[in-house]
PDB file of N, CA, C and O in Angstrom:
ATOM      1  N   UNK A   1     198.732-101.589  57.862  1.00  0.00           N
ATOM      2  CA  UNK A   1     198.662-101.059  56.651  1.00  0.00           C
ATOM      3  C   UNK A   1     197.800 -99.652  56.552  1.00  0.00           C
ATOM      4  O   UNK A   1     196.929 -99.290  57.343  1.00  0.00           O
ATOM      5  N   UNK A   2     198.047 -99.280  55.929  1.00  0.00           N
ATOM      6  CA  UNK A   2     197.115 -98.177  55.742  1.00  0.00           C
ATOM      7  C   UNK A   2     196.473 -98.120  54.277  1.00  0.00           C
ATOM      8  O   UNK A   2     196.997 -98.555  53.252  1.00  0.00           O
ATOM      9  N   UNK A   3     195.615 -97.686  54.356  1.00  0.00           N
ATOM     10  CA  UNK A   3     194.088 -97.019  52.981  1.00  0.00           C
ATOM     11  C   UNK A   3     195.272 -97.007  51.976  1.00  0.00           C
ATOM     12  O   UNK A   3     195.516 -97.911  51.177  1.00  0.00           O
ATOM     13  N   UNK A   4     195.769 -96.190  52.085  1.00  0.00           N
ATOM     14  CA  UNK A   4     196.384 -95.839  51.173  1.00  0.00           C
ATOM     15  C   UNK A   4     197.684 -96.198  50.510  1.00  0.00           C
ATOM     16  O   UNK A   4     198.141 -95.532  49.580  1.00  0.00           O
ATOM     17  N   UNK A   5     198.247 -97.219  50.984  1.00  0.00           N
ATOM     18  CA  UNK A   5     198.899 -98.373  51.310  1.00  0.00           C
ATOM     19  C   UNK A   5     198.441 -99.860  50.697  1.00  0.00           C
ATOM     20  O   UNK A   5     199.185-100.697  50.185  1.00  0.00           O
ATOM     21  N   UNK A   6     197.033 -99.936  50.894  1.00  0.00           N
ATOM     22  CA  UNK A   6     196.012-100.772  49.960  1.00  0.00           C
ATOM     23  C   UNK A   6     196.089-100.706  49.156  1.00  0.00           C
ATOM     24  O   UNK A   6     196.683-101.566  48.506  1.00  0.00           O
ATOM     25  N   UNK A   7     195.378 -99.309  48.441  1.00  0.00           N
ATOM     26  CA  UNK A   7     194.930 -99.261  47.721  1.00  0.00           C
ATOM     27  C   UNK A   7     196.096 -98.920  46.815  1.00  0.00           C
ATOM     28  O   UNK A   7     195.692 -98.941  45.652  1.00  0.00           O
ATOM     29  N   UNK A   8     196.997 -98.705  46.865  1.00  0.00           N
ATOM     30  CA  UNK A   8     198.534 -98.541  46.202  1.00  0.00           C
ATOM     31  C   UNK A   8     198.804 -99.891  45.558  1.00  0.00           C
ATOM     32  O   UNK A   8     199.034-100.156  44.378  1.00  0.00           O
ATOM     33  N   UNK A   9     198.706-100.797  46.782  1.00  0.00           N
ATOM     34  CA  UNK A   9     199.014-102.131  45.902  1.00  0.00           C
ATOM     35  C   UNK A   9     198.322-102.804  45.675  1.00  0.00           C
ATOM     36  O   UNK A   9     198.843-103.847  45.280  1.00  0.00           O
ATOM     37  N   UNK A  10     196.338-102.852  45.714  1.00  0.00           N
ATOM     38  CA  UNK A  10     195.634-103.267  44.333  1.00  0.00           C
ATOM     39  C   UNK A  10     196.045-102.438  42.984  1.00  0.00           C
ATOM     40  O   UNK A  10     196.230-102.980  41.894  1.00  0.00           O
ATOM     41  N   UNK A  11     196.133-101.360  43.177  1.00  0.00           N
ATOM     42  CA  UNK A  11     196.204-100.941  41.413  1.00  0.00           C
ATOM     43  C   UNK A  11     197.630-101.422  41.519  1.00  0.00           C
ATOM     44  O   UNK A  11     198.238-100.412  41.164  1.00  0.00           O
ATOM     45  N   UNK A  12     198.481-102.274  41.770  1.00  0.00           N
ATOM     46  CA  UNK A  12     200.042-102.894  41.326  1.00  0.00           C
ATOM     47  C   UNK A  12     199.302-103.578  40.916  1.00  0.00           C
ATOM     48  O   UNK A  12     199.249-103.417  39.697  1.00  0.00           O
ATOM     49  N   UNK A  13     198.361-104.627  41.396  1.00  0.00           N
ATOM     50  CA  UNK A  13     198.040-105.867  41.539  1.00  0.00           C
ATOM     51  C   UNK A  13     196.987-105.614  40.138  1.00  0.00           C
ATOM     52  O   UNK A  13     196.372-106.509  39.559  1.00  0.00           O
ATOM     53  N   UNK A  14     196.982-104.995  39.990  1.00  0.00           N
ATOM     54  CA  UNK A  14     195.656-104.422  38.385  1.00  0.00           C
ATOM     55  C   UNK A  14     196.610-104.246  37.285  1.00  0.00           C
ATOM     56  O   UNK A  14     196.514-104.956  36.284  1.00  0.00           O
ATOM     57  N   UNK A  15     197.582-103.297  37.401  1.00  0.00           N
ATOM     58  CA  UNK A  15     198.495-102.946  36.647  1.00  0.00           C
ATOM     59  C   UNK A  15     199.661-104.166  35.812  1.00  0.00           C
ATOM     60  O   UNK A  15     200.183-104.346  34.712  1.00  0.00           O
ATOM     61  N   UNK A  16     199.609-104.776  37.158  1.00  0.00           N
ATOM     62  CA  UNK A  16     200.343-106.535  36.637  1.00  0.00           C
ATOM     63  C   UNK A  16     199.514-107.798  36.017  1.00  0.00           C
ATOM     64  O   UNK A  16     199.908-108.892  35.614  1.00  0.00           O
ATOM     65  N   UNK A  17     198.375-107.294  36.089  1.00  0.00           N
ATOM     66  CA  UNK A  17     197.167-107.978  35.648  1.00  0.00           C
ATOM     67  C   UNK A  17     196.652-107.340  34.273  1.00  0.00           C
ATOM     68  O   UNK A  17     196.392-107.956  33.240  1.00  0.00           O
ATOM     69  N   UNK A  18     196.591-106.362  34.434  1.00  0.00           N
ATOM     70  CA  UNK A  18     196.374-105.470  32.530  1.00  0.00           C
ATOM     71  C   UNK A  18     197.637-105.874  31.745  1.00  0.00           C
ATOM     72  O   UNK A  18     197.545-106.110  30.540  1.00  0.00           O
ATOM     73  N   UNK A  19     198.870-105.963  32.425  1.00  0.00           N
ATOM     74  CA  UNK A  19     200.045-106.228  31.403  1.00  0.00           C
ATOM     75  C   UNK A  19     200.026-107.766  30.779  1.00  0.00           C
ATOM     76  O   UNK A  19     200.324-108.224  29.676  1.00  0.00           O
ATOM     77  N   UNK A  20     199.665-108.186  31.681  1.00  0.00           N
ATOM     78  CA  UNK A  20     199.521-109.651  31.555  1.00  0.00           C
ATOM     79  C   UNK A  20     198.386-110.100  30.420  1.00  0.00           C
ATOM     80  O   UNK A  20     198.727-110.979  29.628  1.00  0.00           O
ATOM     81  N   UNK A  21     196.631-109.354  30.278  1.00  0.00           N
ATOM     82  CA  UNK A  21     196.265-109.433  29.896  1.00  0.00           C
ATOM     83  C   UNK A  21     196.652-108.793  28.487  1.00  0.00           C
ATOM     84  O   UNK A  21     195.781-108.928  27.627  1.00  0.00           O
ATOM     85  N   UNK A  22     197.492-108.306  28.210  1.00  0.00           N
ATOM     86  CA  UNK A  22     198.212-107.545  27.149  1.00  0.00           C
ATOM     87  C   UNK A  22     199.682-107.768  26.716  1.00  0.00           C
ATOM     88  O   UNK A  22     200.609-106.983  26.514  1.00  0.00           O
ATOM     89  N   UNK A  23     199.593-108.832  26.659  1.00  0.00           N
ATOM     90  CA  UNK A  23     201.069-109.709  26.173  1.00  0.00           C
ATOM     91  C   UNK A  23     201.660-109.481  24.632  1.00  0.00           C
ATOM     92  O   UNK A  23     202.759-109.652  24.104  1.00  0.00           O
ATOM     93  N   UNK A  24     200.081-108.906  24.093  1.00  0.00           N
ATOM     94  CA  UNK A  24     201.107-108.117  22.959  1.00  0.00           C
ATOM     95  C   UNK A  24     201.680-107.131  22.880  1.00  0.00           C
ATOM     96  O   UNK A  24     202.425-106.997  21.909  1.00  0.00           O
ATOM     97  N   UNK A  25     201.571-106.076  23.837  1.00  0.00           N
ATOM     98  CA  UNK A  25     202.262-105.223  24.251  1.00  0.00           C
ATOM     99  C   UNK A  25     204.110-105.720  24.594  1.00  0.00           C
ATOM    100  O   UNK A  25     204.726-106.419  25.399  1.00  0.00           O
ATOM    101  N   UNK A  26     204.309-105.113  23.775  1.00  0.00           N
ATOM    102  CA  UNK A  26     205.800-105.503  24.093  1.00  0.00           C
ATOM    103  C   UNK A  26     206.711-104.716  25.202  1.00  0.00           C
ATOM    104  O   UNK A  26     206.141-103.982  26.010  1.00  0.00           O
ATOM    105  N   UNK A  27     208.016-104.862  25.228  1.00  0.00           N
ATOM    106  CA  UNK A  27     207.933-104.200  26.642  1.00  0.00           C
ATOM    107  C   UNK A  27     208.749-103.086  25.352  1.00  0.00           C
ATOM    108  O   UNK A  27     208.657-101.878  25.569  1.00  0.00           O
ATOM    109  N   UNK A  28     209.303-103.421  24.418  1.00  0.00           N
ATOM    110  CA  UNK A  28     210.145-101.959  23.376  1.00  0.00           C
ATOM    111  C   UNK A  28     208.942-101.090  23.361  1.00  0.00           C
ATOM    112  O   UNK A  28     209.108 -99.885  23.551  1.00  0.00           O
ATOM    113  N   UNK A  29     207.803-101.536  23.166  1.00  0.00           N
ATOM    114  CA  UNK A  29     206.612-100.396  23.018  1.00  0.00           C
ATOM    115  C   UNK A  29     206.457 -99.729  24.220  1.00  0.00           C
ATOM    116  O   UNK A  29     206.198 -98.527  24.263  1.00  0.00           O
ATOM    117  N   UNK A  30     206.610-100.487  25.291  1.00  0.00           N
ATOM    118  CA  UNK A  30     206.000 -99.864  26.777  1.00  0.00           C
ATOM    119  C   UNK A  30     207.616 -98.802  26.639  1.00  0.00           C
ATOM    120  O   UNK A  30     207.456 -97.582  26.617  1.00  0.00           O
ATOM    121  N   UNK A  31     208.753 -99.245  26.574  1.00  0.00           N
ATOM    122  CA  UNK A  31     210.178 -98.379  26.856  1.00  0.00           C
ATOM    123  C   UNK A  31     210.041 -97.224  25.436  1.00  0.00           C
ATOM    124  O   UNK A  31     210.828 -96.277  25.448  1.00  0.00           O
ATOM    125  N   UNK A  32     209.260 -97.311  24.508  1.00  0.00           N
ATOM    126  CA  UNK A  32     209.264 -95.946  23.670  1.00  0.00           C
ATOM    127  C   UNK A  32     207.945 -94.977  23.794  1.00  0.00           C
ATOM    128  O   UNK A  32     207.721 -93.819  23.442  1.00  0.00           O
ATOM    129  N   UNK A  33     207.138 -96.039  24.492  1.00  0.00           N
ATOM    130  CA  UNK A  33     205.887 -94.759  24.956  1.00  0.00           C
ATOM    131  C   UNK A  33     206.493 -94.376  26.386  1.00  0.00           C
ATOM    132  O   UNK A  33     206.525 -93.160  26.569  1.00  0.00           O
ATOM    133  N   UNK A  34     206.913 -95.050  27.291  1.00  0.00           N
ATOM    134  CA  UNK A  34     206.564 -94.581  28.993  1.00  0.00           C
ATOM    135  C   UNK A  34     208.040 -94.669  29.263  1.00  0.00           C
ATOM    136  O   UNK A  34     208.401 -94.207  30.346  1.00  0.00           O
ATOM    137  N   UNK A  35     208.884 -95.137  28.538  1.00  0.00           N
ATOM    138  CA  UNK A  35     210.082 -94.939  29.306  1.00  0.00           C
ATOM    139  C   UNK A  35     210.244 -96.216  30.593  1.00  0.00           C
ATOM    140  O   UNK A  35     211.170 -96.192  31.403  1.00  0.00           O
ATOM    141  N   UNK A  36     209.251 -97.202  30.584  1.00  0.00           N
ATOM    142  CA  UNK A  36     209.559 -98.128  31.181  1.00  0.00           C
ATOM    143  C   UNK A  36     209.163 -99.502  31.068  1.00  0.00           C
ATOM    144  O   UNK A  36     208.267 -99.640  30.235  1.00  0.00           O
ATOM    145  N   UNK A  37     209.454-100.352  31.513  1.00  0.00           N
ATOM    146  CA  UNK A  37     208.575-101.960  30.734  1.00  0.00           C
ATOM    147  C   UNK A  37     208.856-102.676  32.049  1.00  0.00           C
ATOM    148  O   UNK A  37     209.158-102.227  33.154  1.00  0.00           O
ATOM    149  N   UNK A  38     208.636-104.138  31.533  1.00  0.00           N
ATOM    150  CA  UNK A  38     207.958-105.279  32.463  1.00  0.00           C
ATOM    151  C   UNK A  38     209.454-105.603  33.661  1.00  0.00           C
ATOM    152  O   UNK A  38     209.581-106.206  34.727  1.00  0.00           O
ATOM    153  N   UNK A  39     210.293-104.887  32.828  1.00  0.00           N
ATOM    154  CA  UNK A  39     212.088-105.361  33.226  1.00  0.00           C
ATOM    155  C   UNK A  39     212.469-104.565  34.180  1.00  0.00           C
ATOM    156  O   UNK A  39     213.162-105.023  35.088  1.00  0.00           O
ATOM    157  N   UNK A  40     211.994-102.865  34.163  1.00  0.00           N
ATOM    158  CA  UNK A  40     211.852-102.077  34.854  1.00  0.00           C
ATOM    159  C   UNK A  40     211.156-102.082  36.288  1.00  0.00           C
ATOM    160  O   UNK A  40     211.539-101.607  37.357  1.00  0.00           O
ATOM    161  N   UNK A  41     210.012-102.778  35.946  1.00  0.00           N
ATOM    162  CA  UNK A  41     209.133-103.346  37.163  1.00  0.00           C
ATOM    163  C   UNK A  41     209.741-103.528  37.636  1.00  0.00           C
ATOM    164  O   UNK A  41     210.088-102.735  38.511  1.00  0.00           O
ATOM    165  N   UNK A  42     210.378-104.733  37.449  1.00  0.00           N
ATOM    166  CA  UNK A  42     211.148-106.009  38.255  1.00  0.00           C
ATOM    167  C   UNK A  42     212.049-105.594  39.165  1.00  0.00           C
ATOM    168  O   UNK A  42     212.142-106.037  40.310  1.00  0.00           O
ATOM    169  N   UNK A  43     213.072-104.301  38.421  1.00  0.00           N
ATOM    170  CA  UNK A  43     213.978-104.074  39.226  1.00  0.00           C
ATOM    171  C   UNK A  43     213.320-102.973  40.004  1.00  0.00           C
ATOM    172  O   UNK A  43     214.080-102.554  40.877  1.00  0.00           O
ATOM    173  N   UNK A  44     212.598-102.595  39.987  1.00  0.00           N
ATOM    174  CA  UNK A  44     212.426-101.577  40.841  1.00  0.00           C
ATOM    175  C   UNK A  44     211.269-102.052  42.411  1.00  0.00           C
ATOM    176  O   UNK A  44     210.718-101.443  43.328  1.00  0.00           O
ATOM    177  N   UNK A  45     211.391-103.416  41.958  1.00  0.00           N
ATOM    178  CA  UNK A  45     210.496-104.407  42.838  1.00  0.00           C
ATOM    179  C   UNK A  45     211.388-105.042  43.640  1.00  0.00           C
ATOM    180  O   UNK A  45     210.893-105.289  44.740  1.00  0.00           O
ATOM    181  N   UNK A  46     212.694-105.459  43.495  1.00  0.00           N
ATOM    182  CA  UNK A  46     213.598-105.523  43.787  1.00  0.00           C
ATOM    183  C   UNK A  46     214.233-104.478  44.805  1.00  0.00           C
ATOM    184  O   UNK A  46     214.488-104.604  46.003  1.00  0.00           O
ATOM    185  N   UNK A  47     214.349-103.758  44.224  1.00  0.00           N
ATOM    186  CA  UNK A  47     214.643-102.366  45.240  1.00  0.00           C
ATOM    187  C   UNK A  47     213.954-102.103  46.255  1.00  0.00           C
ATOM    188  O   UNK A  47     214.471-101.835  47.340  1.00  0.00           O
ATOM    189  N   UNK A  48     212.769-102.138  46.064  1.00  0.00           N
ATOM    190  CA  UNK A  48     211.633-102.053  47.183  1.00  0.00           C
ATOM    191  C   UNK A  48     211.677-102.559  48.481  1.00  0.00           C
ATOM    192  O   UNK A  48     211.490-102.039  49.581  1.00  0.00           O
ATOM    193  N   UNK A  49     212.079-104.141  47.968  1.00  0.00           N
ATOM    194  CA  UNK A  49     211.894-105.179  48.829  1.00  0.00           C
ATOM    195  C   UNK A  49     213.380-105.406  49.576  1.00  0.00           C
ATOM    196  O   UNK A  49     213.601-105.715  50.747  1.00  0.00           O
ATOM    197  N   UNK A  50     214.189-105.179  48.631  1.00  0.00           N
ATOM    198  CA  UNK A  50     216.126-104.573  49.558  1.00  0.00           C
ATOM    199  C   UNK A  50     215.804-102.965  50.438  1.00  0.00           C
ATOM    200  O   UNK A  50     216.693-102.656  51.231  1.00  0.00           O
ATOM    201  N   UNK A  51     214.740-102.092  50.332  1.00  0.00           N
ATOM    202  CA  UNK A  51     214.549-101.470  51.295  1.00  0.00           C
ATOM    203  C   UNK A  51     213.517-101.499  52.492  1.00  0.00           C
ATOM    204  O   UNK A  51     213.491-100.664  53.396  1.00  0.00           O
ATOM    205  N   UNK A  52     212.441-102.881  52.330  1.00  0.00           N
ATOM    206  CA  UNK A  52     212.803-103.476  53.343  1.00  0.00           C
ATOM    207  C   UNK A  52     213.153-104.700  54.044  1.00  0.00           C
ATOM    208  O   UNK A  52     212.473-105.483  54.707  1.00  0.00           O
ATOM    209  N   UNK A  53     214.776-104.659  53.634  1.00  0.00           N
ATOM    210  CA  UNK A  53     215.396-106.039  54.087  1.00  0.00           C
ATOM    211  C   UNK A  53     214.924-107.328  53.827  1.00  0.00           C
ATOM    212  O   UNK A  53     215.055-108.279  54.596  1.00  0.00           O
ATOM    213  N   UNK A  54     214.246-107.358  52.482  1.00  0.00           N
ATOM    214  CA  UNK A  54     214.169-108.567  51.962  1.00  0.00           C
ATOM    215  C   UNK A  54     215.147-108.560  50.746  1.00  0.00           C
ATOM    216  O   UNK A  54     215.465-107.581  50.071  1.00  0.00           O
ATOM    217  N   UNK A  55     215.624-110.056  50.581  1.00  0.00           N
ATOM    218  CA  UNK A  55     215.921-109.927  49.663  1.00  0.00           C
ATOM    219  C   UNK A  55     215.237-110.417  48.395  1.00  0.00           C
ATOM    220  O   UNK A  55     214.339-111.164  48.784  1.00  0.00           O
ATOM    221  N   UNK A  56     215.228-110.368  47.285  1.00  0.00           N
ATOM    222  CA  UNK A  56     214.045-110.322  45.888  1.00  0.00           C
ATOM    223  C   UNK A  56     215.290-109.803  44.347  1.00  0.00           C
ATOM    224  O   UNK A  56     215.572-108.768  43.742  1.00  0.00           O
ATOM    225  N   UNK A  57     215.716-111.364  44.305  1.00  0.00           N
ATOM    226  CA  UNK A  57     216.827-111.173  43.211  1.00  0.00           C
ATOM    227  C   UNK A  57     215.852-110.477  42.221  1.00  0.00           C
ATOM    228  O   UNK A  57     214.726-110.190  42.627  1.00  0.00           O
ATOM    229  N   UNK A  58     216.244-110.170  40.857  1.00  0.00           N
ATOM    230  CA  UNK A  58     215.780-109.488  39.538  1.00  0.00           C
ATOM    231  C   UNK A  58     214.968-111.199  39.089  1.00  0.00           C
ATOM    232  O   UNK A  58     213.837-111.445  38.669  1.00  0.00           O
ATOM    233  N   UNK A  59     215.859-111.896  39.336  1.00  0.00           N
ATOM    234  CA  UNK A  59     214.908-113.330  38.262  1.00  0.00           C
ATOM    235  C   UNK A  59     213.767-113.960  39.044  1.00  0.00           C
ATOM    236  O   UNK A  59     212.961-114.736  38.532  1.00  0.00           O
ATOM    237  N   UNK A  60     213.745-113.529  40.480  1.00  0.00           N
ATOM    238  CA  UNK A  60     212.975-113.522  41.294  1.00  0.00           C
ATOM    239  C   UNK A  60     211.531-113.047  41.081  1.00  0.00           C
ATOM    240  O   UNK A  60     210.429-113.544  41.314  1.00  0.00           O
ATOM    241  N   UNK A  61     212.115-111.479  40.356  1.00  0.00           N
ATOM    242  CA  UNK A  61     211.228-110.036  40.614  1.00  0.00           C
ATOM    243  C   UNK A  61     210.663-110.041  39.147  1.00  0.00           C
ATOM    244  O   UNK A  61     209.698-109.332  38.862  1.00  0.00           O
ATOM    245  N   UNK A  62     211.225-110.782  38.296  1.00  0.00           N
ATOM    246  CA  UNK A  62     210.741-110.890  36.856  1.00  0.00           C
ATOM    247  C   UNK A  62     209.745-111.931  37.042  1.00  0.00           C
ATOM    248  O   UNK A  62     208.541-111.719  36.898  1.00  0.00           O
ATOM    249  N   UNK A  63     210.218-113.006  37.348  1.00  0.00           N
ATOM    250  CA  UNK A  63     209.086-114.031  37.523  1.00  0.00           C
ATOM    251  C   UNK A  63     207.510-113.534  38.425  1.00  0.00           C
ATOM    252  O   UNK A  63     206.430-113.921  37.979  1.00  0.00           O
ATOM    253  N   UNK A  64     207.562-112.873  39.383  1.00  0.00           N
ATOM    254  CA  UNK A  64     206.511-112.177  39.835  1.00  0.00           C
ATOM    255  C   UNK A  64     205.748-111.242  39.084  1.00  0.00           C
ATOM    256  O   UNK A  64     204.537-111.089  38.921  1.00  0.00           O
ATOM    257  N   UNK A  65     207.158-110.427  38.503  1.00  0.00           N
ATOM    258  CA  UNK A  65     205.970-109.076  37.551  1.00  0.00           C
ATOM    259  C   UNK A  65     205.741-110.158  35.992  1.00  0.00           C
ATOM    260  O   UNK A  65     205.114-109.605  35.088  1.00  0.00           O
ATOM    261  N   UNK A  66     206.184-111.470  35.752  1.00  0.00           N
ATOM    262  CA  UNK A  66     205.528-111.370  34.554  1.00  0.00           C
ATOM    263  C   UNK A  66     204.820-112.679  34.815  1.00  0.00           C
ATOM    264  O   UNK A  66     204.666-113.315  33.772  1.00  0.00           O
ATOM    265  N   UNK A  67     204.392-113.211  35.784  1.00  0.00           N
ATOM    266  CA  UNK A  67     203.560-114.394  36.151  1.00  0.00           C
ATOM    267  C   UNK A  67     203.995-115.720  35.814  1.00  0.00           C
ATOM    268  O   UNK A  67     203.186-116.637  35.960  1.00  0.00           O
ATOM    269  N   UNK A  68     205.642-116.063  35.203  1.00  0.00           N
ATOM    270  CA  UNK A  68     205.987-117.082  34.990  1.00  0.00           C
ATOM    271  C   UNK A  68     207.628-116.891  35.063  1.00  0.00           C
ATOM    272  O   UNK A  68     207.844-115.719  34.756  1.00  0.00           O
ATOM    273  N   UNK A  69     208.816-117.543  35.334  1.00  0.00           N
ATOM    274  CA  UNK A  69     210.181-117.480  34.609  1.00  0.00           C
ATOM    275  C   UNK A  69     210.164-116.286  33.309  1.00  0.00           C
ATOM    276  O   UNK A  69     209.574-116.395  32.234  1.00  0.00           O
ATOM    277  N   UNK A  70     210.736-115.502  33.637  1.00  0.00           N
ATOM    278  CA  UNK A  70     211.126-114.734  32.517  1.00  0.00           C
ATOM    279  C   UNK A  70     211.281-115.593  31.180  1.00  0.00           C
ATOM    280  O   UNK A  70     210.429-115.626  30.292  1.00  0.00           O
ATOM    281  N   UNK A  71     212.535-116.306  31.166  1.00  0.00           N
ATOM    282  CA  UNK A  71     212.775-117.163  30.173  1.00  0.00           C
ATOM    283  C   UNK A  71     211.456-118.201  29.214  1.00  0.00           C
ATOM    284  O   UNK A  71     211.439-118.531  28.028  1.00  0.00           O
ATOM    285  N   UNK A  72     210.575-118.452  30.218  1.00  0.00           N
ATOM    286  CA  UNK A  72     209.471-118.854  29.764  1.00  0.00           C
ATOM    287  C   UNK A  72     208.574-117.750  29.110  1.00  0.00           C
ATOM    288  O   UNK A  72     207.862-118.016  28.142  1.00  0.00           O
ATOM    289  N   UNK A  73     208.620-116.754  29.555  1.00  0.00           N
ATOM    290  CA  UNK A  73     207.743-115.224  28.486  1.00  0.00           C
ATOM    291  C   UNK A  73     208.098-115.207  27.568  1.00  0.00           C
ATOM    292  O   UNK A  73     207.397-115.082  26.564  1.00  0.00           O
ATOM    293  N   UNK A  74     209.466-115.342  27.587  1.00  0.00           N
ATOM    294  CA  UNK A  74     210.404-114.788  26.407  1.00  0.00           C
ATOM    295  C   UNK A  74     209.532-115.582  25.172  1.00  0.00           C
ATOM    296  O   UNK A  74     208.583-115.260  24.457  1.00  0.00           O
ATOM    297  N   UNK A  75     210.403-116.825  25.324  1.00  0.00           N
ATOM    298  CA  UNK A  75     209.954-118.156  24.173  1.00  0.00           C
ATOM    299  C   UNK A  75     208.489-118.293  23.995  1.00  0.00           C
ATOM    300  O   UNK A  75     208.203-119.084  23.096  1.00  0.00           O
ATOM    301  N   UNK A  76     207.331-117.667  24.687  1.00  0.00           N
ATOM    302  CA  UNK A  76     206.273-117.537  24.205  1.00  0.00           C
ATOM    303  C   UNK A  76     206.014-116.449  23.677  1.00  0.00           C
ATOM    304  O   UNK A  76     205.966-116.500  22.448  1.00  0.00           O
ATOM    305  N   UNK A  77     205.762-115.132  24.295  1.00  0.00           N
ATOM    306  CA  UNK A  77     205.454-113.879  23.938  1.00  0.00           C
ATOM    307  C   UNK A  77     205.897-113.026  23.153  1.00  0.00           C
ATOM    308  O   UNK A  77     205.267-112.531  22.218  1.00  0.00           O
ATOM    309  N   UNK A  78     207.523-112.675  23.611  1.00  0.00           N
ATOM    310  CA  UNK A  78     208.344-111.524  22.901  1.00  0.00           C
ATOM    311  C   UNK A  78     208.474-112.040  21.289  1.00  0.00           C
ATOM    312  O   UNK A  78     208.651-113.184  20.869  1.00  0.00           O
ATOM    313  N   UNK A  79     208.329-110.852  20.596  1.00  0.00           N
ATOM    314  CA  UNK A  79     208.225-110.687  19.235  1.00  0.00           C
ATOM    315  C   UNK A  79     209.833-110.064  19.019  1.00  0.00           C
ATOM    316  O   UNK A  79     210.375-109.086  19.533  1.00  0.00           O
ATOM    317  N   UNK A  80     210.178-110.758  18.341  1.00  0.00           N
ATOM    318  CA  UNK A  80     211.690-109.828  17.337  1.00  0.00           C
ATOM    319  C   UNK A  80     210.701-108.236  17.174  1.00  0.00           C
ATOM    320  O   UNK A  80     209.545-107.970  16.845  1.00  0.00           O
ATOM    321  N   UNK A  81     212.208-107.256  17.720  1.00  0.00           N
ATOM    322  CA  UNK A  81     212.065-106.228  17.370  1.00  0.00           C
ATOM    323  C   UNK A  81     211.772-105.652  16.064  1.00  0.00           C
ATOM    324  O   UNK A  81     212.621-105.905  15.210  1.00  0.00           O
ATOM    325  N   UNK A  82     210.690-104.873  15.663  1.00  0.00           N
ATOM    326  CA  UNK A  82     210.707-104.679  13.946  1.00  0.00           C
ATOM    327  C   UNK A  82     212.074-103.549  13.618  1.00  0.00           C
ATOM    328  O   UNK A  82     212.999-103.345  14.404  1.00  0.00           O
ATOM    329  N   UNK A  83     211.957-103.101  12.665  1.00  0.00           N
ATOM    330  CA  UNK A  83     213.232-101.596  12.188  1.00  0.00           C
ATOM    331  C   UNK A  83     212.264-100.662  12.505  1.00  0.00           C
ATOM    332  O   UNK A  83     212.768 -99.591  12.843  1.00  0.00           O
ATOM    333  N   UNK A  84     210.660-100.686  12.523  1.00  0.00           N
ATOM    334  CA  UNK A  84     209.742 -99.339  13.226  1.00  0.00           C
ATOM    335  C   UNK A  84     210.024 -99.024  14.657  1.00  0.00           C
ATOM    336  O   UNK A  84     210.003 -97.833  14.970  1.00  0.00           O
ATOM    337  N   UNK A  85     210.324-100.055  15.713  1.00  0.00           N
ATOM    338  CA  UNK A  85     210.392-100.597  16.764  1.00  0.00           C
ATOM    339  C   UNK A  85     211.919 -99.641  17.391  1.00  0.00           C
ATOM    340  O   UNK A  85     212.293 -98.795  18.203  1.00  0.00           O
ATOM    341  N   UNK A  86     212.306-100.445  16.427  1.00  0.00           N
ATOM    342  CA  UNK A  86     214.241 -99.975  17.089  1.00  0.00           C
ATOM    343  C   UNK A  86     214.412 -98.616  16.241  1.00  0.00           C
ATOM    344  O   UNK A  86     215.351 -97.906  16.603  1.00  0.00           O
ATOM    345  N   UNK A  87     213.768 -98.239  15.351  1.00  0.00           N
ATOM    346  CA  UNK A  87     214.306 -96.421  15.082  1.00  0.00           C
ATOM    347  C   UNK A  87     213.349 -95.684  16.148  1.00  0.00           C
ATOM    348  O   UNK A  87     213.826 -94.634  16.579  1.00  0.00           O
ATOM    349  N   UNK A  88     212.379 -95.960  16.533  1.00  0.00           N
ATOM    350  CA  UNK A  88     211.335 -95.262  17.503  1.00  0.00           C
ATOM    351  C   UNK A  88     212.278 -94.981  18.337  1.00  0.00           C
ATOM    352  O   UNK A  88     212.635 -93.831  18.594  1.00  0.00           O
ATOM    353  N   UNK A  89     212.952 -96.430  19.026  1.00  0.00           N
ATOM    354  CA  UNK A  89     213.601 -96.497  20.705  1.00  0.00           C
ATOM    355  C   UNK A  89     215.133 -95.757  20.264  1.00  0.00           C
ATOM    356  O   UNK A  89     215.477 -95.055  21.215  1.00  0.00           O
ATOM    357  N   UNK A  90     216.064 -95.695  19.235  1.00  0.00           N
ATOM    358  CA  UNK A  90     216.780 -94.913  19.336  1.00  0.00           C
ATOM    359  C   UNK A  90     216.360 -93.479  19.424  1.00  0.00           C
ATOM    360  O   UNK A  90     216.746 -92.760  20.346  1.00  0.00           O
ATOM    361  N   UNK A  91     215.570 -93.061  18.466  1.00  0.00           N
ATOM    362  CA  UNK A  91     215.333 -91.913  18.643  1.00  0.00           C
ATOM    363  C   UNK A  91     214.695 -91.365  20.032  1.00  0.00           C
ATOM    364  O   UNK A  91     214.749 -90.175  20.345  1.00  0.00           O
ATOM    365  N   UNK A  92     214.248 -92.098  20.614  1.00  0.00           N
ATOM    366  CA  UNK A  92     213.820 -91.734  22.460  1.00  0.00           C
ATOM    367  C   UNK A  92     215.030 -91.552  22.976  1.00  0.00           C
ATOM    368  O   UNK A  92     215.379 -90.511  23.532  1.00  0.00           O
ATOM    369  N   UNK A  93     215.801 -92.645  22.806  1.00  0.00           N
ATOM    370  CA  UNK A  93     217.114 -92.572  23.409  1.00  0.00           C
ATOM    371  C   UNK A  93     217.877 -91.133  23.201  1.00  0.00           C
ATOM    372  O   UNK A  93     218.345 -90.488  24.139  1.00  0.00           O
ATOM    373  N   UNK A  94     217.936 -90.691  21.685  1.00  0.00           N
ATOM    374  CA  UNK A  94     218.913 -89.537  21.549  1.00  0.00           C
ATOM    375  C   UNK A  94     217.943 -88.001  22.135  1.00  0.00           C
ATOM    376  O   UNK A  94     218.554 -86.969  22.413  1.00  0.00           O
ATOM    377  N   UNK A  95     216.678 -88.076  22.226  1.00  0.00           N
ATOM    378  CA  UNK A  95     216.015 -86.963  22.804  1.00  0.00           C
ATOM    379  C   UNK A  95     216.001 -86.991  24.592  1.00  0.00           C
ATOM    380  O   UNK A  95     215.379 -86.258  25.361  1.00  0.00           O
ATOM    381  N   UNK A  96     216.867 -88.046  24.865  1.00  0.00           N
ATOM    382  CA  UNK A  96     216.880 -88.000  26.651  1.00  0.00           C
ATOM    383  C   UNK A  96     218.039 -86.676  26.429  1.00  0.00           C
ATOM    384  O   UNK A  96     218.521 -86.107  27.408  1.00  0.00           O
TER     385      UNK A  96
END
């Protein structure tokens, strides 16, 4: 493994830790601001695994990203989207 790959892996782990420490940041907030969310990271993880010949299904990838089964995370931490969040998401979709 190269130093660059080691650094990138460390940064990815730090990103996951940061997201875990800020569960108040909802996926819809991430989508509005950055056009990606935790679920996107899980999809990218699964796709990257496939490129290396590994099978990591979506639910497995989400458990890696969320640090627990997605259903559990959703029950504990996901709040209903507010009208303001939904409007901002619609505005973002229209601007794409």
